[in-house]
N, C-alpha and C positions, 0 to 999 in steps of 0.2 A: 747353179751358182760354181763358178772358176775356182778347180787347184789351183794352190801357188804355180806349181809348175804350168798351167795354160793361162794363168796370167800374166806369168814372167815372158810368155812366148809370144804376147799379143804384140808383135813388133807396130805394129799401127799405133796403138794406143800411146807407146811409149816415145814412136816418134811426135806425136802431138803435144803429151807432156815435155819434149826438150825445147819447145818453140814457143809454149805457152808465153803469155807475160809476165804473169805468177805461176804459183804453184801453192796453193790452200793444201797444209795438213794439218786435219783435225783429229785428234787423239784424245779417248777414253786414257783415265789412268790407268783403276785397279781392275786387273785380269787383263789387261789388253800390255800395258807398257811395265807395268808391275804384276808379278803372280799373289794371288791370293792369300792373307795370311791373316788369323786369327788377332793378333797382335796390329791393328791398324797404325800405330805410328811407327812401325818398324816394314813397312810396305814397301820396300827398296825394288828399284826397276830392274829388270834382268840386266843380268853382265853385259855389256856393249851396247844397251841403248843410250846412255848416258852419252858414250864417246861417238853413237851415230846419232843423236840431236843434235851437238854442238856442231858437228861435221854440217848437218842442214843447215843449222841456222846462219852457217856462215856463208853459206852460198847465195849470192845475188838470186831476188825474185822466188824465194823459197820461205813461206810464211808458216811455222808449226804453230799450232794452238792447240793448249789442254781445254779439255770439254769433261769435267768432270762431275760427281752427285756430288763430293766431296765441298767442302769451303775452299773459298780462292786460297785464303793464307795457308793451309795445308800441302799446297803443292808444292811451291819451293823448296823446302825443306826436304822432301824426302826427294824430290826428282833432283835436285842439291846440284845444277847444271852450272851455276856461275855465272850465267848469263840473264839476263830477265825477257820471259815470255810470255806473250796474252794467253790467260786463263779465265775460262769461265767455270763459276761452281755453282754449287745447289740447283742442277738440273739445270739450266740458264736463269734461274734469279738473280746472281753476282757477277760483274765481269772487273776484271783487270787489266787494263794497258799495261805494256812494259812499262818500269820508270812511276805509275801513277798507281792514286790509291782506291782499293774495290769499291766499285758502285754496286748499289745493293735496291734491287729495287721497294718500292713502299710497302710496307704490310699493317694493317687494321690494328687498332687494338683487341676486337674479339678474337681475331684468328690468333694474334699472338696470344690470349688466354687459353685458347682452343691447344694450341701445339703446348701449352705449360701443363695441360690436364693431362694430354696424351702423353708428354714427357713422365707426369708421376704414376700414370697407369702403367709404362714401363719399367719404370723403377720396382713397381710391386711384382713383377714377372721375370725381369732378369736382374744382374749388376750391374754396375753403373759403367764398366767400361764394354760393356755390348751397345749400348746407346749411345747415339749421336744427337744432340741436340743442335740444329741449323737453324740459321733464320727460318728457313720456310717450310721446316718439316722435323720428323721425328723419325730416326730411323733405330732398328733393333737388328742386331747382328746374334745370329744364332752356328754361325762356321766352329768347329772342334765340339759340339752336345752331339750324344749320342741322336736317333734318328727319332727316336720316341719324344723324348724330351722337347727336342728342336717343335717337332709336330705340334706337339701341346701348346705350349708357348707361342706361337705362332696362332694357331688357332685359337686360345683365348684372347690375345691380344685382340685376332682381327675382330672378334666380337665386342670388345670392349670402345675401340677405333670406329668400329662404325656407328656409334650413337653422336659421335663427336663429327663426324663425316654426312651425319643424314640429310644434309641442304645443297650437297654439291659443292660447299666451297673450298671443301678439302677433300681427295683420294687417297684411296691406300692400293697401292701398288707394290705387287711385291718384285723380289731382288736375289740375286746370286747369293743363298743362304739368309735369306733376312727378308723384314716387310719394315717400309716406309709410308708415313701418311703426310702428305706434301699439299700446299694449297695450289688448288686448283690450277691451271693456265701456266704452269711451267715445267719444260723439259727442254732435253737438250735438243729437239726441235727450235727450239726459242733463238737457242746460241746459233746452229747449222744458218736455220733465216737470215738472220741477222749478219754473219759472218759472209756468203753468200752476197748479201749485197753489198758489203764491204770490201769486197774482190769480186767485181762484174767480170773480171778478165780472165780470174785461174779456172787452171786445173785445180780439181777441188777432191779429196780422197777423206774420207769419214774411214777410222779404224775404230770399233768397239766389240764388247764381247757380252753382254748383260741385253733382259729387255729392255732396260733405259735406253739403249742406243738404238731401238728399234725405232725410236721415236725419228732420232737422225736419219736412219737408214731413208726412214719412207720419205724424208722432206729433199734428201738429196737425189735418189734414183732417179725421180721425175724428171729432173732437170736434167740429170744426163741424159736423160734419156728423149728427151727433146734435141739432142744435138748443140745445142748452145754452149755447151763446154764439155770438156771431157775430165778423165778421173774414172773413182769407185766407191763402191759403199763396201767395205769389208767387213766381214766378222772374224774374228780374231779369238779361236779359242783352240783348245787339245780336245776336245768333246766331240763325240758325232756330227757335224755340222745339223742342226733340227732346221725347221720352218723358220726362213727369217729372209725380212726384205733386203738382206744383203746381195750381193752380186759377186764377191771373191771370198774363201774360206785360206784363211791363213792359221797353222800351227804352232801357237810361239813354244821358244823362243828362236826357234832356227829360222821358221820362214818369216817372222814378225822382222831378225837383223836383214835377211834377205831382202823384202821390200823396202826397207830403208835405205840399203847399200844401191838397189837397182835405182832408186829413184836418185839418190846421188851421183849413179853413175850418168844419170840423164841430164843433170843439171849443173854441177860442184865443176 
């Protein structure tokens, strides 16, 4: 995995990015553009991110897209750019094009009921503000809890949710300081696959920080390795880079902003 210093000096790659017909810039939100916080409705971007994204969105041929586990409607108020971007929410279950209504995949009545049951079980473990009831999943956040309590909550919840996920129609997925029960078949890989089809000639970057972003990395990296297009799968974290399918490692916020500035310098 390349450090930012090594990636910044990758002159051959940046030369290709500069002349690509388009640049597809796919960005996770929490932990990537914004620091994690226990108050999810106050997860503002790092200082400088808004200005950098506005500059990139104004550049001809750069297509910024947010790919998040949040629901689509949560992103614009937090990002607060004043300009519409394409947003994929719910780990690929929702898509909102600029200026359009959010489109959502279909959900059966049985799965909706099981998610309602999962929500009720979560309410028995933690307070309501720690629970996200999304269209295609239920997520419980334990950030800010002491480690012993957090571990007990997640273990209990995993045991209860396992019964709901017994037929593989639902899957239990850990993420940074939490656990999610999600309808199977939806992941950020779904969003990346469609975006690559929509922008077949674009240089492509995906920036993410968490286990849920590994699905996106695993889709993008083979495409880049084939030589059909340039770009990178980028792990954004201030923790030591663990095992990841990503190709680059950036430490936020300084190196994240340096990457966005470098991209702007190539294209704007």
